[in-house]
C-alpha positions, 0 to 999 in steps of 0.5 A: 084458531088457537093451537092446543098447548103441549108440554115443551119437553115430551110433546104431550097435549096439556089439559086443565088437570095435567099441566105444571107451571115450568115458567111464566111464559106460555111456551114453557109449560110442562106436563106433570110427569116432566115437571116432577122429573125436572124437580128431581133433576134440580136436587143438589145431588143431580145438579152437576150432571144435569147442568153439565149436559145443558152447558154442552148444549149451550156451547154448541148453540153458541158455536152455531150462532158465532158463525152466523152473520148479522143478516142471518141472525136478523132473518132467524129473528124475523121468522121466529117472532113474526113469521116473515122472511128477511126479503119480505121485511126489506120489501116492506121497508123499501115500500115505505121509502126506507123510512119510518112508517110514522109520517110524523117521524123525522129520523132519516138515519136509523142507528139502532135498527128497524122495528117490526110494528105489529098488533099484539092482539091479532099479530098482524104486522102494521109496518116498520118503525124506527126505534124511537117511534116503536118505543113511543107506541110501546109506552102508550100500549097502542092506546089512542087515548093516551097518544091523543092526550099526550098530543093535547098536553104538548099543544097546550104547553106549546101554546102557553110558551108562545103566549109568554114569548109574545108578551 
């Protein structure tokens, strides 16, 4: 079930006739009134006043973030992006034996942090991957045909190398 789109400034529900493209991202849509207001704010005579207020908000946010531990930042990120708690993340990782969910992965020590692997269509979490395996799936865009094709390609060239070495 999809939720209704609303203006990120005033909260008005957006219809096909009253939206204004604020940004390419879907969560930054504006209603026409807020879009026109923002256009006026960006005029040169209003620029300093508006951006001074925005800088003040950014500084306050930076001060809050500066006091957060890396665990707090990770917990905030997981909740915001995947709707899961840090405890659920750690439970899932320990359920995988504190290893990458890819059975063919040989990475034992993770230097770049663990990645939550999820289906981009349904949003369902599939497991926790190391950075390299997550990047591999991302490059293949979760297409099995691409991954099987790459495996076939590697197997064919690996076989040729063996034939050359034995000759």
